[in-house]
N, C-alpha and C positions, 0 to 999 in steps of 0.2 A: 718305397714307399706303399702300403699296403693300399690296398685299393678300398677302403672303409677310411682309411686317412686322407686318401685324393677327394673322395667323393664330400668330403666332411669340410675340406680346405674349400670347395669352390659351393657349397651352400651356405658358409658363413653369409657372404659377401653376401648373399641374395637374401637371407635370413634379415640380415642387418637392414638393406632395404626396404625390406616389406614392415620391419616394424619402424621405421625410420618414417615411413609414408602413412602408417596406420597415426601415431602418434600426430604428425601433424595434421591429418583430419579429427582429431581426436578436440587436439588443440584447437581448430576455426569450429568443432561443434560446441565448447565449452564457453565462446564470445557468442555465440549467437542464444537469442532467446525463441521461445514457442511461434513468436512472433516473424520469427525471419529476420527480426533487425537487432542490431547492436545491444545490449544489454541499460545505453545510455539512454535510448529511443523509449524504452519501455518506462524505466524512473522517470522522465521528461513527461509523458504521460499521465504517471502516478502521481508528481508533483501539481501539475495541471490541476488534475481531480480533487486535490486536496484545494485547491485552491478555491476549485468550481466553487467547492463543500462550502466554504467562507463565505464568498459570494451571495451565492443563494440564500446563505441563511440569512444573511442579513439585511437582501430584497424579499426575503419569504417567498423566494421562487420554487414552490413547489415541484412545478413542471421540472424543471434541473436535475434536481436532488430525484425525484423518479425516473432518470433515465442513469442515475450513477447508484444507487443500493440497489441491489439485490432483492429479487421478493422477499426471500428467505432469509435477508440478513438477521443479525441479532444488532443489540444494542445495550450494551453498562452500560450507566450512567450514576455513579456513584451507589447506590445500595437497589438501583431498579434494574430490570432485565426487562425487555422485549425481545420477542419473538417473529419476526416477518417485518417486513419496511411495514407495509400498512396499519400494521398496530404499533411500531414507533411513531409513525406519521399522525395519523389523525387521534392517539390516544395521549401522545407526551408533548410532537415538536408545534401542530397547528396549537394547541391550548397555548405551550410557553410563547410561540410567535404573537396572538392575541394579544397577550398579557404585557411583551416588551417593545418598545420603541426604541428608536436610536440604535440600533442596534450594531455592536463594532466587535468581527470576531477575526482572530489572529493566531495561525500557527506558526510558530518558529521550530527552531532547529530541529526541522523534518531531517529523516534518514530514512531512505528506501532501500529494503534489501528486497532481490528477487531471486526466488527457487522455481523454476518451471514456469508453471502458468500459475502460480503465486507469488502475492509480494504486499509485502507491510509496509506503514509506514509509522513511525515514532516522533514524535514532537510535545514542545511544550503547547500552551494555548492559552489565551486570553482573553472572554467576555468582557464588553461592557456593552450596558443597554440601561432604559429607564423603565424604572414599575410605578407607576403611579406617583407618579411626580419624583425618585428617589432613586437614586443614580445606584448601578446594582455594578458588582463584577465580581468573574469570576477566573480560577485561573489555575490550570495543573497540567496532569500529565494527560495525553491519546495514544492509542494506539489503531490503525484501520489497517484491514487485513483487504485487502485485493485478490479476486481468482478472475483469469481470461476466460471469456465466454463469449464462444462462436467470434473471436477475434477483438474483442470490447473488454475492456477491465469494468469490473461491476466492485462495488463495496460489500462485502461479505458482515463483514462483523469490526465493529468498534467498541473501543471502552476507554472512556474518562472516568478522569478520577480527580476528586479537588486537593488542591493543597502543594507541597514545595517539588522540586524537582532542581536539578544541578543544568549548570549555562548548557551541556550538551543534549539537554532532552530528558534523560536517566533522571531514576529518584535516585536520593540517597550518596 
């Protein structure tokens, strides 16, 4: 056996062990999110925030929404676009809350996806309320994008559209 062949024979087990160790390390890294928690923990946090948005809307709790929406959030509703949480809150949401009573907002078919410090939730929504004694109903699809800032998930973009949607929360 030549000197090179003998050295190669001893290097293969070492190289294989290093590759297996690296693969295990990568696999462990892939199942952790930037928070250091399993993805399920961040998914649960996003679902809780989506539920909190519905609860805060129903009760008119702007203080809770202030802690969820990032100050630079963009909000697209139908053909309207607001840039910045204060603009949306004061120019759209507050007047809407003043006009509507008996508000009920439900998010259904919620799907959460994560990549790095970004998460997005897609869903169907159903809103019922009373305006000037008349029942109001709106249904449609929604997308909410969250980013992790200083260890906290904040909503940075929301987009809702009225209309259909199939059972799994996707259009078409």
